[in-house]
N, C-alpha and C positions, 0 to 999 in steps of 0.2 A: 143881441149885443152883449148882454151880461155873460153868456157862456164863453164868448170870445175873450172877454177881459179876464175871466177866471182862468181860462186855458193859458193865456199869455202870462198871467201872474204865477200860475203853477210852474210853467216852463222856466220862468226867471228864478223862482224859488229853488228848483232843482239844479239849475245851472250854477247859481252862486253857492249853493250848498256843496256842490261837487268840486269846486275850485281847490280847496286844500288837499283832498286826497289825490286828485288828478295831477296837480303840480308836484306833489311829493313823489308820486309814482314816476312822473316824467323826469324829474331830477335824478331819481334813483337809477332809472334805465339809462340815462345819458352818462351818469358816473360809471356804470358797469361797462358800457360801450367804450368809453374813453380808457378805462383801466385795461380792458382786454386788448384794445388796439395798441396801447403803450407797451404792454408786456410783449406782444408779438414783435413789435418794431425793435425794442431794446434787445430782445433775444437774437433777432436776425442781424442787427448791426454788430453786436459783440461777437457773434459767431463768424461774421465776415472779417473781423479784425485779425483773427488768428493769432499769430506770434506777436503782433504789436501790442496786444493787451498786457503781456508780461513786461513791456518796457514803459508802462505808465509811471511807475514809481521805482527809483533806483536809490539804494542806500550807499552813501559814500563813506569810506573808512580811511582813517589815518594810517600811517606806516605801522604803528604799534597795534593795529587791529581795532582801536576804539572808533566809535561812530563819529564821523565829522558832520554829517548832515543827510538829509533826504532830499533828493531832487525829483521834481515832477516834470515829465515830458509834456509840456503844454501843447505842442503841436499835435500829438496823438489825442490828448484829452479834447482839444478843440475840434478836431476832425470827428471824433465820436459824437460829441455834443451837437455839432452842426448837422451831421447826418441824421441823428435821431429827430431833431426838431424839423428838419426839412421833410422827412417822411411823415411825421405826425401832421404837419400842416397840409400835406397832400391828401392824406386820409380824411382829414376834417373837411377839406373841400369836396371830396367825394360824398361824405355824409350830408353836406349841405345841398348837393345836387340831387342825390338819389334818395335820401331819407333812410329811415330805419323803422321797422314795424313793431308795434306793441299790440298784442292781442286785446280785443275789446273786453274780454273777461277780466284781464288784469286791470284795466282802467276802471272797471266797476268797483273793484276793491274787495270783492268777496273771495273767501278761500275756496268756495265751490266752483267759481268760474275762472280762477286764475289760470293763465296760459292757455285759455280756450277762446275759440271764435276767430273770426277774420281779423287781420292785422290792420291797425290804423297807423299810417305813416307819420312819423315826426321827423323833423330836420334839426340838425345842429347848425344854427345860423353861423355865419362867418365868425371866426374867433375874434373877439374884440381885443384880446391881449394874450400873447403867449411869451413866456420867458423861461430861461433855464439858468441855473446857478451851479457852478462847480465849487465844492468846498473840500478842504483837507483838514483832518483833525488828528491830533496825537493824544492818545489816552493811555493810562497805565494798564498793562495787561498782566501784571504779576511782578514778582521780584526780578529786577534787572531786565524787564521786558516792556516794550512800548508798542502799542498798536497804531499804525498809520493807516488811515482810511480816507479814500477819496470818493466822494458821493456826487451824484448829479440830481439836482432838484428841479422838477418840471412843474410849472404853474400855467394853467390854461383857464381863460375866462370866456365863456360862450353863452349862447341862449339856445335852449331846446324849444322848438316851436311846433305846436300841435294846433289845428284849427280851433280858434277861440281861446288859446292859452299860449303864454310866452313865459318861460321859466329861466331865470339866470342859473347857470351851472358853473361852479368854481371847482376845478380839479387840481389837486396837489398830490404829487407823489415823489418819493425820493428812493433812489436805489444806489447800490455800491458799484463803483467802477473798478476799484482796486483796494485790496487790503493786504497789509504787510505787517507781520510781527517782527519787530526789531529786537534782537538780543544783543546786549552790549554792556560794557562797564558803566556803572553809575558813579558820578563823582562822590567822594566821601563827604564833602560839604559844599555849600554854595554861599557866596557872600553877595550882599547887595549894599551898595553905598547910597546914602541919602544925602542929597545936597542941601 
């Protein structure tokens, strides 16, 4: 009876001792998988947009050539954003069904066994929350120049699941949809009235 209790105790000790490294490796592998998937999808969607990419941001000028404003083609931006998010969610559903393998040697955490051995499948459980935000910024780019940048920020919250382990994974990435350097006359002065 004593050997059985000692064996169970030893197994519990190694199980609880392995939780921090395994969950860290699991989260890292899930982050890498999400990053690679996102980059592939973004590249595909932007390549498919072709000529419409150039029409995301339009600089409007007055008759005298001075800049009147910058107009963003929201229809094109929303189309790109929706297509990227739709494809990301489809890929994540596939990962939830089929899983993704991590070599056992990697889970052990030793540099001698990394990327070796049979693969243990982990799944990305259904994404609990996915959202994206489009932002536009104007920043100084030098004398008489302004940089107009439109970015898409993607946030995903999911769980990476391995038998005996469940690790929350938060993925955040931002990439540029359009960038325009605007060259134009700068007013000599600016006034602000305070009421």
